[in-house]
N, C-alpha and C positions, 0 to 999 in steps of 0.2 A: 492546441495542446503545446506544452513546452518542448517535449522530446519525442523522438520516434518510437518505434514499437519495441526497442530494447528496454524501455523504461516500464517497470511493472504497472505504475499508475496509468500509463497510456493504454496499456493492453486491457487492464481491468475495469477502468472507468469509462473507457470509450470503445476501443476496438472490438472487444468481445460482444458488444451489443449490435454491431453492424448487421449480422444476419438476422437477428430478432427484428431490428428496425426495417430491414429490407422486406421481410415478410408482411410487414404492416404498411408497405408502400412509403416508407421514409428512407431517404437516401442520406447516408452519412459521408461527408467529404472531409477527410482528415488532412490538416495542414500543420505539421510540426514546425515550431520556431527553429529549433536546433536539431540537426539530424543525428543518426546513430553514430556517425564518425566522431562528432563532438562528444557524445556520452562515453564512447569507448576511450577517447583520450583523457577525459576527465577521470574516469575510473582507474585508468593506469597512472594517474598523477602527472600527465604530460601537459605541457603548456598549450593553450589555445589562443590563436591570434585575435587581437582586438578587432582587426579589420574584417575577419570572417563573421564575428558576432555582429558587428555593425551592419554588414551586408544583409545578414539574416533579418535584423530589425527592419531595415529599409524595404526588404522584400515583403515582409508582413504588412507594413504600412500601405504599400502600393496595392496589395491584394485587398485590404479592407476598404480603402478609398474607392477602389474600382467598383465594388459592390456587384457581385456576380448573381444577384437575384436570389440570394438565400431566403428562405422562409423564416429562419432563425439562426442566431450565431451562438454556438455552444462553446464557451471558453473554460478550459481547465485551469483553475487557480488564477491565472492572470495572463493577459496577452503579451505584456512587455515588462518583464522582471526589471526592477530597479529604475523604472520610470515613474514619475508621479501619476496619480490616478487621473488627473484631469487630461493629461496627454493621451492616456489609453482610451478614455471615454470619448475624446474628441474625434477619433477615427472610426468609431462605430457608426454605421449608416442609420440616419433617422428613420423611424418606422419599422426597423428590423428588431424584433425582440431578442434580447440577450439572456442566455442561460449561463449562470456561473456554477462551476462544479468544484467542490473542495474535498480533498481527502487528506490534507495536512493543515496545520495551523499556520498558514502562510502569513497571517497578520502578526504573529509573534516574530516572524523572520525580520520584520522591520521595526515593530514596536519594542522588541527586546534586544535589538541590535547593539553590539558593544560600542558603536560609534555614535556619538551624540548627534552629528549631522544627519546621519541616516534616520535616526529616530525622529528628529525634528521635521525633515522633509517628507519622509515616507511612512512615518508611524501610523498615519491615518489614511494611507493610500487606498485601501479597499473600500472605504465608506462610500465615496461617490459612485464607485463601480456597482456596489450592491444596491444603492438607492435607485440606480437606473435599470437594474435587472428585473426582468419579468418573472424569473424563477431562479432560486438557488438550491442546488442539489448538495447536500452535506453528507459526508461519510459517517458522521456519528452525531450524537446529541450535543457534544461539547462545541463542535463547529457550528451546529444549528443555533445554539444559544447566542453565539457571537453574531452570526449572520442575520438573525431575526430582529436585531436592533436596528437594521438599516433596510432590509429587503422585505417587501410586503408578502412574498410567498416563499417560504423556506420548507423543504422537505428533507428528512433524513433518508438517504439511499445508501445503504452500507456497501462497502466494497465486497464483491462476491466472486464465486468461482462457478464454472460450468461443472456440475456434478455428474455429467455423462463423460467427462474427460478425466477429472481427478477422482479416481475410485481407489478403494483399498486394494492391496495386492491379493492375488488369488489365494496364496498360502503363506503361512508363517514359516520361518526357518526352523530346523530342528532345535530342541531345547538347549543342546550343547553349544550352539553357535554363539558367538559374542554379540550382545545386543548393541545397537547403534543409537547414539544420541545425535540428533540432527538440528542443524540451523541453516536457514536459507535466507540470503539478503544480498547486500552490496558492500563495497568498501566504506561507504559513508556511514553505514549502520553497524559495522563490525565493532566499532568502539564500545557499543552497548554490552558486547559479550565479554570484554576484557576483564571486568571485575570478578567473574566466576571462572576464568581460565585456570587458576590454580586448583580449584576443587574438581574441575573437569579432568585435569591431567592426573589428579589422584584417582579419580574413578576409572580412568583408562588403565592405570596400573593395577589397582586393587580389585576391580570388578570386571576386568578384561573387556571394558567397553571401548567401542570405536567412537570417536567424536568426528562426525562428518560435517564439513563446512562447505556450503554451496554458494558460490558467487562472490567470495572475498579471499584474500591472500594475507598471510601474516608472515613477514620475513623471519620472525623468531621461531616459526614452525614448532609449536608446543608438542611435547611428546604425546603420542596417542591420537594425534589429530590427522585427519585426511582432508586435504583441500581439493575441491572439485570446481572447475570452471562452470559457470552457469550457461545453459543453452536451452532455448525453448524446446528443442527436440528431446533433450534428456531430462527436463525438469520433473516430469511426472515419475519416471523411473527412479530418480534420485530420492524423491519424497517417499515413494513406496519402499525404498530399501532402508528406510529409518524405522526405529522402534519407538522412539520418543522424540517429540518436537519441542524445541525450547524458544522462548521469546523474552529474554531479560531486557529491562528498560529502567533508566532512572526516572524519578518522579519530578518532572519539571514542565513548565507551560507548553513547550513544543511537543513532548511525548504524550501529553494528555490529549492531544489532537490526533494521534495515530489511530488507524482504523483496524489494526489487528489482523491484517492480511495474512501474515505468516501463520497465525493460529488457524485461520480458516482453511488455509491450504493443508496443514497438517491434519486437521480434523476431517476434511473431506476425503483424505486418504486413510482414514481409520486409525490415526495415531492418538495416543494420549498425550497431553501437553503439560508443560510446566512454564508458567509465565509470571511476570511481575504484576502485582495488583495495581496497575496504572491505567487510568482512563478506561477506554472501552474493553480492555482486557477483563475487567471485573464482570462485564456483561456476557462476554463470549465464554469465558471459563467458569463453569459451575464447579466450585471446589469440592473434590471428592466424587464428582459424577463423571465429568468428561476430562478432568485434568486436576492439576494442583496449582495453587497460587503460592508464590515464595517471594519474600522480600529480602531478608538478610542472607548472608552466605550460609549460615547454618541452616535456615529453612530450605535453601536450594539444595544443599547437600542431602538433607533428610528426604526431600521430595524425590530427587533423582535416585537415591539408593532404594527407596521404597518401590518405585516403578521398576528398576533394574532387577530386583529380587523377585518380582511377582509377574510372570507372563500372563496369568489369568486376569489379574487387575488391569494390566495394559490392554488386554482384549476387550474387557467390559467398558473401560473408559473410552477406548477407540470406537466402539460401536455407538456409544452415547453421543460422542462428538460428531460422528458421521450423521446421525439422525438430526442433530441440531443444525448442522449445515444445510441439510436438505430442506429443513423447514423454514430457515430464516436467512441463510447466507448463500443462496444458489441463484444462478442466472435464470433458472426456470421460474423462480418466484418473483424476482425483481424485474425481469424483462417486460412482462405485460404492464406492470405498474409504470415503468419508464415510458412506455409507448403512450399510455393515457396522459401522463403529465406533459409530454411533448406535444401531443395533439391539442391539449387545453391551451397551451401557450400560443399556438398558431391558429386558434379558433376552430380546431376540428379539421383543418384542411390537410 
């Protein structure tokens, strides 16, 4: 994996499965390339020394070459970002099956890069890695369609939540309380919210709504916004304190590979959602059933005003969303399936 446990993808794609795998006598040993300190500095916009990154790469190379007797190697996205694929594949131990896991369109990171040199050298980086993989786990069908061109076995395994942990709040606030529109994410994805900031500010003034932002900071501090630092300990409570969850996205190759994790979090907590009709969002959100899809600023404004004005509609959509997560996007559903896939890769051992 690329990052430590402060990265959502690390927690949701790998770490949350550790107890499930342990009960099936499968031991998961996690080795992040870059630790939480790196991620914290990156999110704060602080410089990271090239020497520390080089040291992390060398440590990973030594670990892989040493070959600690793993039955399989599970790689989240890539083992060595910005190194050619043949370098990455060369350090994998012969005879050890490799499982690749994607929850972002990392192939576009190189193939659509603004620098021609990067596109030329790394644009097809993932192809030899996928060709040599025994299994590719893809967060959605968009990613699977790409991976299946090169890997002989590709499975769609959505990013999920533990529905015994993410649960709806016990009671809704009195009708007179100001409703809360919420967004959870990081500084790298906050830019997706900026196109709808003016209308959110207007809603804060006109509908007395609070706009709660978890995990990002905006120096401009828009009126009516409350910014909250993300922590694993408080994440569930912050989600439960929202009345509507939002996920705006532009429509481009990178965002079409997103796995809709925000929406799944919101819906697990019984929230209605408003989302851009991009990629897997179209599958997760059933328009008018568990949320609303909105593309233009006008559609976003109407969708949010509709939900703000109707607590009963919010409750119905929230209940429908919770049911969908329990049925399709829960650890309880995907855990046994992952165990079976891993056992098949190592021959049932």
